[in-house]
C-alpha positions as CSV (number, residue, x, y, z in Angstrom):
1,X,58.2,-47.7,112.2
2,X,55.2,-45.9,110.8
3,X,54.9,-42.7,112.5
4,X,52.1,-41.1,110.3
5,X,49.1,-39.7,112.0
6,X,46.4,-42.4,112.8
7,X,43.8,-42.8,110.2
8,X,45.7,-40.9,107.4
9,X,47.0,-42.6,104.2
10,X,50.6,-43.2,103.3
11,X,51.9,-40.0,101.7
12,X,54.0,-41.8,99.1
13,X,51.0,-44.0,97.9
14,X,48.8,-40.9,97.9
15,X,51.3,-38.9,95.9
16,X,51.8,-41.6,93.3
17,X,48.0,-42.0,92.9
18,X,47.4,-38.2,92.5
19,X,50.3,-37.8,90.2
20,X,49.2,-40.7,87.9
21,X,45.6,-39.4,87.5
22,X,46.8,-35.8,86.9
23,X,49.3,-37.1,84.3
24,X,46.5,-38.4,82.2
25,X,44.9,-35.0,82.0
26,X,48.2,-33.3,81.2
27,X,48.8,-35.8,78.2
28,X,45.5,-34.6,76.5
29,X,47.2,-31.2,76.1
30,X,50.5,-32.7,74.9
31,X,49.3,-35.4,72.4
32,X,47.1,-34.1,69.6
33,X,44.7,-36.4,67.7
34,X,41.8,-36.0,65.3
35,X,38.2,-36.2,66.4
36,X,36.1,-39.1,65.5
37,X,32.2,-39.3,65.2
38,X,30.4,-42.3,66.5
39,X,27.1,-42.2,64.8
40,X,24.0,-44.3,64.8
41,X,21.2,-43.8,62.3
42,X,17.7,-44.9,63.6
43,X,14.3,-44.3,62.0
44,X,13.6,-40.6,62.6
45,X,16.7,-40.2,64.8
46,X,20.4,-39.5,64.2
47,X,22.8,-40.0,67.1
48,X,26.4,-38.6,66.9
49,X,29.0,-38.7,69.7
50,X,32.3,-36.9,69.3
51,X,35.0,-39.3,70.4
52,X,38.4,-37.5,71.1
53,X,41.7,-38.4,72.9
54,X,40.3,-36.4,75.8
55,X,37.4,-38.8,76.2
56,X,39.7,-41.7,76.2
57,X,42.1,-40.2,78.7
58,X,39.2,-39.2,81.0
59,X,37.9,-42.8,81.1
60,X,41.4,-44.0,81.6
61,X,41.8,-41.6,84.5
62,X,38.6,-42.9,85.9
63,X,39.9,-46.5,85.8
64,X,43.2,-45.6,87.3
65,X,41.4,-43.8,90.2
66,X,39.3,-46.9,90.9
67,X,42.2,-49.3,90.9
68,X,44.6,-46.8,92.6
69,X,41.9,-46.1,95.4
70,X,41.8,-49.9,96.1
71,X,45.7,-50.0,96.2
72,X,45.7,-47.0,98.6
73,X,43.1,-48.5,100.9
74,X,44.8,-51.9,101.2
75,X,47.4,-50.2,103.5
76,X,44.6,-49.4,106.0
77,X,45.0,-51.4,109.1
78,X,41.3,-51.6,109.7
79,X,40.3,-52.8,106.3
80,X,41.5,-56.4,107.0
81,X,41.0,-57.6,103.4
82,X,37.4,-56.4,103.2
83,X,35.7,-54.9,100.1
84,X,36.6,-51.4,98.9
85,X,34.0,-50.9,96.1
86,X,32.1,-48.3,98.1
87,X,35.3,-46.2,98.4
88,X,35.8,-46.1,94.6
89,X,32.5,-44.3,93.9
90,X,33.2,-40.7,94.9
91,X,36.9,-40.6,93.7
92,X,35.8,-42.0,90.3
93,X,33.1,-39.4,90.0
94,X,35.6,-36.7,91.1
95,X,37.9,-37.9,88.2
96,X,35.1,-37.5,85.7
97,X,33.9,-34.2,87.0
98,X,37.5,-32.7,86.9
99,X,38.1,-34.0,83.4
100,X,34.9,-32.3,82.1
101,X,36.0,-28.7,82.4
102,X,39.6,-29.6,81.5
103,X,38.4,-31.0,78.2
104,X,36.3,-27.9,77.5
105,X,38.6,-25.0,78.4
106,X,41.5,-24.0,76.1
107,X,45.1,-24.0,77.5
108,X,45.2,-20.8,79.4
109,X,45.4,-19.5,83.0
110,X,41.7,-20.7,83.5
111,X,42.9,-24.3,82.5
112,X,45.8,-24.3,84.9
113,X,43.5,-23.0,87.6
114,X,41.0,-25.8,86.9
115,X,43.9,-28.2,86.9
116,X,45.1,-27.1,90.4
117,X,41.6,-27.0,91.8
118,X,41.1,-30.6,90.4
119,X,44.3,-31.8,92.0
120,X,43.2,-30.4,95.4
121,X,39.9,-32.0,95.0
122,X,41.4,-35.3,94.2
123,X,43.7,-35.2,97.3
124,X,40.8,-34.3,99.5
125,X,38.6,-37.1,98.5
126,X,41.3,-39.7,98.6
127,X,42.1,-38.7,102.1
128,X,38.5,-38.4,103.3
129,X,37.7,-41.9,101.7
130,X,40.7,-43.4,103.5
131,X,39.6,-41.8,106.8
132,X,36.0,-43.1,106.8
133,X,37.1,-46.7,106.6
134,X,37.5,-46.6,110.4
135,X,34.6,-45.1,112.2
136,X,36.7,-44.6,115.4
137,X,39.3,-42.4,113.6
138,X,39.7,-39.0,115.1
139,X,38.8,-37.2,111.9
140,X,35.9,-39.5,110.9
141,X,33.0,-36.9,111.5
142,X,35.0,-34.3,109.6
143,X,35.7,-36.6,106.7
144,X,32.1,-37.9,106.6
145,X,30.7,-34.3,106.5
146,X,33.4,-33.3,103.8
147,X,32.5,-36.3,101.6
148,X,28.8,-35.4,101.8
149,X,29.3,-31.8,100.9
150,X,31.8,-32.7,98.2
151,X,29.4,-35.1,96.6
152,X,26.7,-32.4,96.1
153,X,29.3,-29.9,94.8
154,X,30.7,-32.4,92.3
155,X,27.2,-33.2,91.0
156,X,26.5,-29.5,90.6
157,X,29.8,-28.9,88.7
158,X,29.1,-31.9,86.5
159,X,25.6,-31.0,85.7
160,X,26.5,-27.4,85.0
161,X,29.5,-28.5,82.8
162,X,27.4,-30.9,80.8
163,X,24.8,-28.1,80.1
164,X,27.5,-25.6,79.4
165,X,29.0,-27.9,76.8
166,X,25.7,-28.3,75.1
167,X,25.5,-32.1,75.6
168,X,22.7,-33.6,73.7
169,X,19.7,-34.9,75.6
170,X,20.4,-38.7,74.9
171,X,23.7,-38.3,76.5
172,X,22.8,-35.8,79.2
173,X,20.0,-37.8,80.8
174,X,22.0,-41.1,81.3
175,X,25.0,-39.1,82.8
176,X,22.6,-37.3,85.0
177,X,20.7,-40.4,86.1
178,X,24.0,-42.3,86.9
179,X,25.7,-39.5,88.7
180,X,22.6,-38.6,90.9
181,X,22.1,-42.3,91.7
182,X,25.7,-42.7,92.6
183,X,26.0,-39.6,94.8
184,X,22.7,-40.6,96.6
185,X,23.8,-44.2,97.1
186,X,27.2,-43.1,98.6
187,X,25.7,-40.5,100.9
188,X,23.1,-42.8,102.2
189,X,25.7,-45.4,102.9
190,X,27.8,-42.9,104.8
191,X,25.2,-43.0,107.7
192,X,27.1,-46.0,109.1
193,X,24.4,-48.6,108.6
194,X,25.5,-51.7,106.7
195,X,23.1,-51.5,103.9
196,X,22.7,-50.2,100.3
197,X,19.7,-48.2,99.4
198,X,19.5,-49.1,95.8
199,X,15.7,-48.5,95.3
200,X,16.0,-45.0,96.8
201,X,19.1,-44.2,94.8
202,X,17.6,-45.3,91.5
203,X,14.4,-43.4,92.3
204,X,16.3,-40.3,93.2
205,X,18.5,-40.6,90.0
206,X,15.3,-41.0,87.9
207,X,13.6,-38.0,89.3
208,X,16.7,-35.8,88.7
209,X,17.0,-37.1,85.2
210,X,13.3,-36.3,84.5
211,X,13.6,-32.8,85.9
212,X,16.8,-32.3,83.8
213,X,15.0,-33.4,80.7
214,X,12.2,-31.1,81.4
215,X,14.3,-28.1,81.8
216,X,16.9,-28.9,79.2
217,X,15.4,-26.7,76.5
218,X,14.4,-23.9,78.7
219,X,16.3,-20.6,78.1
220,X,18.1,-20.7,81.4
221,X,21.9,-20.4,82.2
222,X,23.9,-23.7,82.8
223,X,24.4,-22.8,86.6
224,X,20.6,-22.2,87.0
225,X,20.0,-25.6,85.3
226,X,22.6,-27.2,87.5
227,X,21.0,-25.8,90.7
228,X,17.6,-26.8,89.5
229,X,18.6,-30.5,89.3
230,X,20.9,-30.5,92.3
231,X,18.2,-29.2,94.7
232,X,16.0,-32.4,94.3
233,X,19.0,-34.6,94.7
234,X,19.9,-33.0,98.0
235,X,16.3,-32.8,99.2
236,X,15.4,-36.4,98.3
237,X,18.6,-37.8,99.8
238,X,18.0,-35.9,103.0
239,X,14.4,-37.1,103.1
240,X,15.4,-40.9,102.6
241,X,18.1,-40.4,105.3
242,X,15.5,-39.0,107.7
243,X,12.9,-41.6,107.0
244,X,15.3,-44.6,107.4
245,X,16.2,-43.2,110.9
246,X,12.6,-43.5,111.8
247,X,11.7,-39.7,111.7
248,X,7.9,-39.2,110.9
249,X,7.2,-38.0,107.4
250,X,5.6,-34.7,108.7
251,X,8.9,-33.8,110.4
252,X,11.2,-35.4,107.8
253,X,9.9,-33.3,104.9
254,X,10.6,-29.9,106.6
255,X,14.3,-30.0,105.9
256,X,14.2,-31.2,102.4
257,X,11.5,-28.6,101.6
258,X,13.8,-25.8,102.7
259,X,16.5,-27.1,100.8
260,X,14.5,-27.2,97.6
261,X,13.2,-23.7,98.2
262,X,16.7,-22.4,98.8
263,X,18.1,-24.0,95.6
264,X,15.3,-23.3,93.3
265,X,15.0,-19.8,94.8
266,X,18.7,-19.1,94.0
267,X,18.3,-20.4,90.5
268,X,15.5,-18.0,89.9
269,X,17.3,-15.1,91.4
270,X,20.2,-15.8,89.2
271,X,18.0,-15.3,86.2
272,X,16.7,-11.9,87.2
């Protein structure tokens, strides 16, 4: 007899999935390997990408997260053999975001703190994605709000980490576009409507990538840069959600405007 609370995942499956993903991060600190440079020489351009064991393990962790999330969701009584792709998005992004600081930080107290925070984030997103499968679940509203907030926080962390690591523009912009589009797509799909707003998601990702490219060489701190690109993502996603609900543009633009003012104002204040 299954006596776990309604709408919550099986604890054993959740523990195995979380431990497997975390193990891939730990192995990067145990196994040492040389760094390789993947380079391409074009007329007037030279592209070089450092390829390390950490890169491989982070990608492996993302793949394990996607397949493991599907395995976890198959035990949900409300799924009934339906697709689970939409529930892979945020967990996979979480895995990539957690891997970014862990690959940068040296083994120290800060690394272990990031490791523990990453483990907590993974558990939270796994549970929340499981809960939102069933709109009638008792914790559905809380899980939906948590996924929305976590999506924006993950994007901010990823953008800040990429800028802090000094990622080159030809790597930064595709990563920014893909992550912004993914976050927008997932949040817009959380409104309960059975649709995918691909044009809006692609447009939001493109705008965020353009803003990031324009600010890339400005002498601002990584956190300021992260806030500067997260603000448009938040504002445009909110605007799209309001417009699709039939709210007139004059009213719909007020909330996004305040969000943009708050995030950009915070970024400016941090530089004073």
